[in-house]
C-alpha positions as CSV (number, residue, x, y, z in Angstrom):
1,M,-67.3,-23.0,16.5
2,T,-65.1,-20.0,16.2
3,G,-67.5,-18.1,18.3
4,A,-67.2,-20.6,21.1
5,L,-63.4,-20.3,21.1
6,I,-63.3,-16.5,21.5
7,P,-65.0,-16.4,25.0
8,G,-62.5,-19.1,26.1
9,V,-59.5,-17.0,25.0
10,L,-60.9,-14.0,26.7
11,A,-61.5,-15.9,29.9
12,A,-57.9,-17.2,30.0
13,G,-56.4,-13.7,29.7
14,G,-56.1,-11.6,26.7
15,L,-53.3,-9.7,25.2
16,T,-54.0,-6.6,27.3
17,D,-54.1,-8.4,30.6
18,I,-51.1,-8.0,32.9
19,N,-49.6,-11.0,34.7
20,W,-48.2,-9.3,37.8
21,T,-46.2,-12.4,38.9
22,L,-44.4,-12.6,35.5
23,F,-43.8,-8.8,35.6
24,W,-42.2,-8.8,39.1
25,A,-40.2,-12.0,38.3
26,T,-38.8,-10.5,35.1
27,L,-38.0,-7.2,36.9
28,V,-36.1,-9.1,39.7
29,L,-34.2,-11.3,37.3
30,F,-33.2,-8.2,35.2
31,G,-32.0,-6.5,38.4
32,I,-29.9,-9.6,39.4
33,F,-28.5,-9.8,35.8
34,A,-27.6,-6.1,35.8
35,F,-25.9,-6.4,39.2
36,V,-23.9,-9.4,38.1
37,M,-22.9,-7.8,34.8
38,S,-21.9,-4.6,36.5
39,K,-19.6,-6.6,38.9
40,L,-18.2,-9.0,36.3
41,A,-18.4,-7.6,32.8
42,W,-18.8,-3.8,33.0
43,K,-15.2,-3.0,34.1
44,P,-13.6,-5.2,31.4
45,L,-15.9,-3.8,28.8
46,L,-15.1,-0.2,29.8
47,A,-11.4,-1.1,29.8
48,M,-11.7,-2.4,26.2
49,I,-13.6,0.7,25.1
50,E,-11.0,3.0,26.7
51,E,-8.1,1.0,25.2
52,R,-9.8,1.3,21.7
53,E,-10.3,5.0,22.2
54,K,-6.7,5.4,23.2
55,G,-5.5,3.4,20.1
56,V,-7.7,5.5,17.8
57,R,-6.4,8.8,19.5
58,D,-2.8,7.6,19.1
59,S,-3.4,6.7,15.4
60,V,-5.0,10.1,14.7
61,E,-2.1,11.9,16.4
62,G,0.4,9.7,14.5
63,A,-1.3,10.5,11.2
64,Q,-1.3,14.2,12.0
65,R,2.5,14.1,12.8
66,A,3.1,12.1,9.6
67,S,1.1,14.6,7.6
68,A,3.0,17.6,9.1
69,E,6.3,15.8,8.4
70,A,5.2,15.0,4.8
71,Q,4.3,18.7,4.3
72,A,7.8,19.7,5.6
73,L,9.5,17.2,3.3
74,L,7.4,18.4,0.4
75,A,8.4,22.0,1.0
76,Q,12.0,21.0,1.3
77,H,11.8,19.0,-1.9
78,Q,10.2,21.9,-3.8
79,E,13.0,24.2,-2.5
80,L,15.6,21.8,-3.7
81,L,13.9,21.7,-7.1
82,R,13.9,25.4,-7.3
83,E,17.6,25.6,-6.3
84,G,18.4,22.9,-8.8
85,G,16.6,24.9,-11.5
86,R,18.6,28.0,-10.6
87,Q,21.9,26.1,-10.7
88,R,20.9,24.6,-14.0
89,E,20.3,28.0,-15.5
90,E,23.6,29.3,-14.1
91,I,25.5,26.3,-15.5
92,I,23.8,26.8,-18.9
93,T,24.7,30.5,-18.9
94,R,28.3,29.8,-17.9
95,A,28.6,27.1,-20.5
96,S,27.3,29.3,-23.3
97,E,29.7,32.1,-22.2
98,G,32.6,29.6,-21.8
99,R,31.8,27.8,-25.1
100,S,32.8,30.8,-27.2
101,R,36.1,31.2,-25.3
102,L,36.7,27.4,-25.6
103,D,36.1,27.5,-29.3
104,V,38.7,30.3,-29.7
105,S,41.2,28.4,-27.5
106,I,40.8,25.2,-29.4
107,A,41.2,27.0,-32.7
108,L,44.4,28.6,-31.5
109,Q,45.9,25.3,-30.3
110,D,44.8,23.1,-33.2
111,K,47.7,22.8,-35.6
112,R,45.3,22.3,-38.5
113,F,44.3,25.9,-38.2
114,G,47.6,27.2,-37.0
115,D,50.8,27.8,-38.9
116,G,50.7,24.5,-40.9
117,G,53.5,22.9,-38.8
118,A,54.1,19.2,-38.3
119,Y,50.6,18.0,-38.5
120,S,49.0,19.0,-41.8
121,G,47.1,15.8,-42.8
122,R,43.8,14.3,-41.8
123,R,43.5,12.6,-38.4
124,V,43.7,8.9,-38.5
125,S,40.4,7.5,-37.3
126,L,40.3,5.3,-34.2
127,R,38.6,2.6,-36.2
128,K,41.4,2.5,-38.7
129,E,44.0,2.4,-35.9
130,R,42.2,-0.6,-34.3
131,R,42.0,-2.4,-37.6
132,E,45.8,-2.0,-38.1
133,G,46.4,-3.2,-34.5
134,R,44.4,-6.3,-35.1
135,L,46.2,-7.0,-38.4
136,V,49.6,-6.7,-36.6
137,F,48.4,-9.0,-33.9
138,L,47.2,-11.7,-36.4
139,V,50.6,-11.5,-38.2
140,L,52.4,-12.1,-34.9
141,V,50.1,-15.0,-34.0
142,V,50.7,-16.6,-37.4
143,A,54.5,-16.2,-37.0
144,L,54.4,-17.7,-33.5
145,V,52.4,-20.7,-34.8
146,A,54.8,-21.2,-37.7
147,A,57.8,-21.0,-35.3
148,V,56.2,-23.6,-32.9
149,I,55.5,-25.9,-35.9
150,W,59.1,-25.5,-37.2
151,L,60.6,-26.2,-33.7
152,M,58.4,-29.3,-33.2
153,S,59.3,-30.7,-36.7
154,H,63.1,-30.1,-36.2
155,L,63.5,-31.1,-32.5
156,R,61.6,-34.3,-32.8
157,F,59.6,-34.4,-29.5
């Protein structure tokens, strides 16, 4: 049975036979399709492609400008850091030179090291002064409360 089918398939046209009607119809339809697409879709498609190319080109140029600006800012920042380092070293040098002069000046003006004048005792600490101030404040508050109680008891409100 399979042998009987093979001659029927060959008689109807095989894979290598060309159907000229189908060939020319396909060619004409492709030509019409290409003509219609060239009139309707080709220009908008090209416009989209050109717009995209322009966008990419602008992005690349913007990135190059940003890169150049970043390089300039980096160079400026590094120069500022170098200048800051030089100023720091200069300030440290001046401070170390000035410290010895300041030590001598303080020693000459400090009465503890001077001629033994009016101030000869230890300095009162700030903490002690605060404590004494709080104590005085509390005494005044207690006295005020006592005075208010006495007035209220004698004036009979």
